[in-house]
N, C-alpha and C positions, 0 to 999 in steps of 0.2 A: 485461759491460754494455753494454745499445746506448746514447752519448750524442747530445745534439742540439743542433749548434751553431750558434747565431741570432751573429751578425757572425763565419764565420769569415774567412774576405776581408784580416781586419782583420791589427794583429801580436800579441795576442792569441789570439785566435779561432785559427788557423791554426796558431799554437803546440801548442794543444788537439786539435785535428785527432790532430797527429806525435804529441802523448805520446800518447796517444787508440789509437793503429795501434801505434805501441812497446813497451806497457803488455795488447798482445789485444787491447780494445774495438772497437766497432765505431762509428765515428762515422759524426752520418751529418752533415751541413752543409750550411752555403745560405750561402752567400758575397755576401750584400749581398740589397739593397732589391729587387733587381732577381728578386728567388730567393723574399721573405723577405722581405715590408713587418709592420715589428712596427705601426705606423698602425692596421692592417685587423683587427680582429682577427677575425672568418670567417676571415681568409685565415690567421691563426693557428693558431681552432682547427682548419682547415683539416689542418696540417702534419703536429700532433701524435694529431692523430685517424689519419689515415695510417700516420705512423710505433711511435707510442703507447712513447717512448721511456723508459729506465726515470732518465731524467737527461736536462738542460735548462739547456744553462747561457745568459745570454743575456747576450753581450758591443755587443750591438748599441748603442751610447750618441751622440750628435754632442758631439764634445769639444771641438770648435773652442771655447773659449774666447770669443775675444772675436769667432765669425761665431753664437753664443748670445749675445749681447746684442745686436747688429742686428738679431734672429729668432727673438726669443722664441716666437714660436705653431710655428713647427719640433722647436724646444728642448723643447718641452713634450708637441709630438707622439709625437717619436723615445722622452723622456732618462721622461717621466712614462706615462701612458698607455700606451705602444708596451708597459712594464715592468708595465703594467697588463693589457692583456691578457695577456701571455705566460705570467700567473701566474693566471688563471681557464683559459686552454687547460689546464695547470701540474694543476690542481685537480680539473678534469673529467677529468684522464686520470689521474691518480696516479701523475704523474710530478715525480721529486725536483729543485727548484731552482733553482742557484744561477745567483744573481744577481750580473754585478760594480759595482762602486758608485767609491766617488773618497775622497780628504782633501779635496780642497776641496770636501765641507760642512762644512767644519768654516771659521770664522773665523780661527786663525792666532794669534792672543792668548794663547796657553798653551805656554809657552818649555818644555817637554819632550812629549815624545812622546805624541798623542792617541791614547787608548785608546779599548773598545770604548762603556764607561760617561760620557767624556766630550758631553758636550750637542754636538749642532750648530749652525753658526748661520752657514750661508750667506753668503759677498761680493759673488757673484753668482749671472748665470742659469741657466748652468751647474749652479753648484751647488746652487741651487731646485729645479732641474726635478730635478738626482740625487735629491735630497730625497726629493722627491714619488715617484721611483722605490721609492728605494726603501722607504717605508711602502706606496701600488701593492701591492709587490713580499710584504710577510711583508705585507698587509692581505688580500690577495684570494688569495693562493695557498695551496696545504693542508702539505706541507712543504722548506720556503725557507727557504734563509741567504742572509745579503745578506756578500760578501766587498769589503769596503771597501781597495784598494791606492795605488800613492803610485807616479809618476815613472816609468811604463812604458818602458822601451823592448824591442822585441827583431826580430830576423831580416827579418819583414817589415817593421817599418816602418808609419806611421800612414801613412791615407791623405788623411785632413782639415786633416793638421799637415806632410807632405810629407817625410817618414823619423824619423828619431825624434833624438833628441837626442845618440847617440853617432855615429852615422854622419853626422850636423852638422860635430861638433868633429873629427871624421877626417877629413875633406873642406877646411873652411878650415885647419886649424891647420898642410897641405900648402901653404899658398898665400902665408897669408898670417900675421907677423909677432906682432902683436900681435892679440889676441880682445878685445871688453869685453862681461862675464858679471852677472851680479848676482851681490854679494855676500849680500844681505842677507833671500835668497831658500830658507829650510831644507825639505830631502825626506828620500822614505825611495827611492830607486834602485832600483826593480824588473823585475828580470827577467823575459820574458816565457818561459823556460822553464824556469824556477824557480816562475812561479807556478804554470803554467798543470800541473805536477810537482802540486801540493800541491794544488790543484781537485777534479782527477781523486778523489786521494782522500779529501779531501771527500764527494764528492756518493755515497765508498762510506757514509758513515757515516748515522747520526741526530742528527746537529745541523742544531739551527736556529735563527734568530735575527741576529745581526752577528759579524763577525765580520775581524778583523782581516790581511791580508796582506801583509807585503813582505819584502825582502830588510835585512835584520842594519841598524841604523846610520844614522845620518844627515850631511846635508853639503847647502850647499850649491852651486845653479849653476856659482862659481868653484872651486867646490874637487871640481864633479866633473873638469869641465872637466880642472882640475889635475892630476886623477891619468891621467885618460886621454892628455892629454901627455906623464906621466910614462910612464905601462908605452909609450909610443906611440915613447921616445927622442927628442919633438920638443921645439928650443927656441925657445916659445911664448910670450909672456908675454899670461898670462890678468890683462888687466887688468879692476879691483874697481870695480862702476857699481851706485847702490840703479838699482833694479826699477823705479821711479821713470819712470828718463830711458830709458824704451823706449815709454815715451809708446800705453800699453795701451789698449785699450778698457772693459776690465773687470778689476774690483781683482784682487788675490791673494790667497790669505792669507799671512802672513808666517814662519810659520813652519805647519808641514804632514805634519811628521814622522806616521805609523803603528807601534806597540805592539802587543801578543792578550799581552791577561789572561785569552785563552778557552786559547789555545796546551799555557801547561806546566800548566792541572786536567786537563784532558784527553790531557797527555800525550804533542803531541806534538812533534816538534821545530825547535826556528828555525831558518827561512831563515836560507841560508847572508850571510855578510855583505856591505855592495852597491860594494866592494871586490875580494873572488874575486870575485865573478860580472862583475863588472865585466871583468878581465881573461882569466876564461874565453868572455867573448861573444866579444870581441876575436881571442881565436888560433881562436873557431870561426867568424869572419867573414871570417876567413887574413888580421885583422890584423897581424899577434905570430904566434911560433911556437911551440911545441906546447912546447917545455921552458921559454918564460915562463909563470912565476907574480908574483902576488902580495909583496913580503915586505912 
């Protein structure tokens, strides 16, 4: 299978390229706006016409949530119109489209994981533009699958966010005796390696619509960090504080953990639990010896 990866320099896109190569697929990476600008419809159309991929994975996004509030026009261009341009080009070429979306399309009013049939109600510009991108991808594409996920972390790290949460906690816990962490925002931490391998499997299926793909389980940012410190064996005090104390520009959903009703129906096993995925990531990033397993 030839898979064209948009956003291949990001933490998810880079893992999709690696996973595709491990599985013997042909990956066609576009590593950033300078190689493929999704806000330019003609440029996207030319790229797909030149390569004629079997599948396209669109991970291009303006994902700095607070920056989206201050520059909503750019967020709309990339997250919404960019999604439309990619979907149109996929439809014209007959390519399968996997469009990556987010848990931030939900309001967080629910106290249990969101499933595919729950009604989105985003709280911020990032979520609004990503939801618009979902609608464009489904309306303008052909064989389109929207993949919502949550709390991504990977070896490459996010360029817009300056790395990932796990690496930030590894770095800070080496120099600080205590760290303030939000105790009232719950998510589903997800390894981009697990997600990328699942995306490749989904690319080969005749499944369209919306699916949630995350590592199993849910936790707060405080609980996530506490598990990182435990695995590292570091005596760091995780101080619980409310999310509002950080003075963030954009509102966040208080509960945005995801779960899939689709996977059990089509016989796909769930992804590993987030704690097991975290322990594996820390080993692969050489923060832990190979012998350390979650317990």
